[in-house]
C-alpha positions in Angstrom: 4.1 37.9 -10.6 3.4 34.9 -8.2 0.9 32.4 -8.6 -0.9 31.7 -5.6 -1.7 27.8 -5.4 -5.8 26.8 -5.2 -6.9 25.7 -1.4 -8.0 22.3 -1.6 -11.2 22.5 0.5 -13.3 18.5 0.5 -16.0 17.4 2.8 -14.4 14.8 4.8 -16.3 12.2 7.4 -15.6 13.2 11.2 -16.1 11.5 14.3 -14.0 11.0 17.3 -11.8 8.6 19.8 -10.4 9.2 22.8 -8.8 8.0 25.6 -10.9 8.4 28.8 -14.1 6.9 28.5 -16.9 9.8 31.2 -20.5 7.3 32.2 -23.1 9.1 29.9 -21.8 10.0 27.2 -21.7 8.4 23.6 -18.2 6.3 23.1 -17.6 8.3 19.2 -15.5 5.6 17.6 -14.4 4.3 20.7 -12.0 4.3 23.8 -8.9 3.8 26.2 -6.6 4.8 22.7 -4.0 6.5 25.2 -0.4 5.4 23.7 1.2 5.8 20.7 0.0 7.2 17.6 0.7 5.1 14.3 3.4 7.7 13.6 5.3 6.5 16.7 3.9 9.6 18.9 2.4 10.1 21.9 -1.5 10.3 20.7 -2.3 14.5 21.6 -4.0 17.0 21.3 -4.4 18.0 17.6 -3.8 14.4 16.6 -6.0 12.2 13.5 -6.9 8.9 12.8 -6.8 8.9 8.7 -6.5 7.4 6.0 -3.3 5.6 5.5 -2.3 8.1 2.1 -2.5 10.9 4.2 -0.1 10.0 6.4 1.2 13.5 7.8 -0.7 15.4 6.1 -1.5 18.4 8.1 -5.1 20.2 7.6 -8.1 22.5 9.5 -11.7 21.6 9.9 -13.4 24.9 8.9 -16.7 25.4 11.4 -13.9 24.2 14.5 -14.9 26.0 17.8 -11.0 25.3 18.9 -9.8 26.5 15.9 -7.1 24.1 15.9 -4.6 22.4 13.7 -4.8 18.8 12.8 -2.2 16.0 11.2 -3.3 13.2 10.2 -0.5 10.8 12.8 -2.6 7.9 13.6 -4.5 5.3 11.5 -7.7 3.4 12.6 -9.6 -0.2 10.6 -12.4 2.0 10.3 -11.1 5.4 8.9 -10.9 5.1 4.9 -10.3 8.0 1.8 -11.5 11.7 3.6 -13.2 10.2 7.2 -10.7 12.3 10.0 -11.1 10.8 13.4 -10.3 13.2 16.0 -8.4 11.9 19.5 -9.3 13.9 22.3 -8.9 13.3 26.3 -12.7 11.9 27.0 -15.3 11.0 25.5 -17.5 14.3 27.0 -14.1 16.5 25.3 -14.9 14.8 21.6 -18.9 14.9 21.7 -19.6 18.8 22.5 -17.0 19.1 19.8 -18.7 16.2 17.3 -22.4 18.1 18.6 -21.0 21.5 17.9 -19.1 20.5 14.5 -21.6 17.9 13.2 -20.7 14.5 10.8 -19.5 15.9 7.7 -17.7 19.3 7.6 -15.1 21.0 4.8 -11.0 20.0 5.4 -9.0 22.7 4.6 -5.2 21.1 3.4 -2.7 22.7 4.7 0.5 22.9 2.9 
């Protein structure tokens, strides 16, 4: 008989940051982030800035239209606790995502 581990599904604040700014769209948590994440990898789709305590953690965001899984590969001075700051190539992409997901979401921690 196997015993499944419970799925950890906390509520988290979500926001976005990005590389390129497109005029007339919200700036999210700011732009110009086009280089390396805290873990030394290149920022890319699926990277999240998280509290340093969660570096390496993988998670899903329930209700995320992309269905993407994310990894806490980056950090930020305004990212504390369960806050997840998701990286996008542009603020337009981030703003479109933020409008569909909202500012708070349930995240599902992956093994």
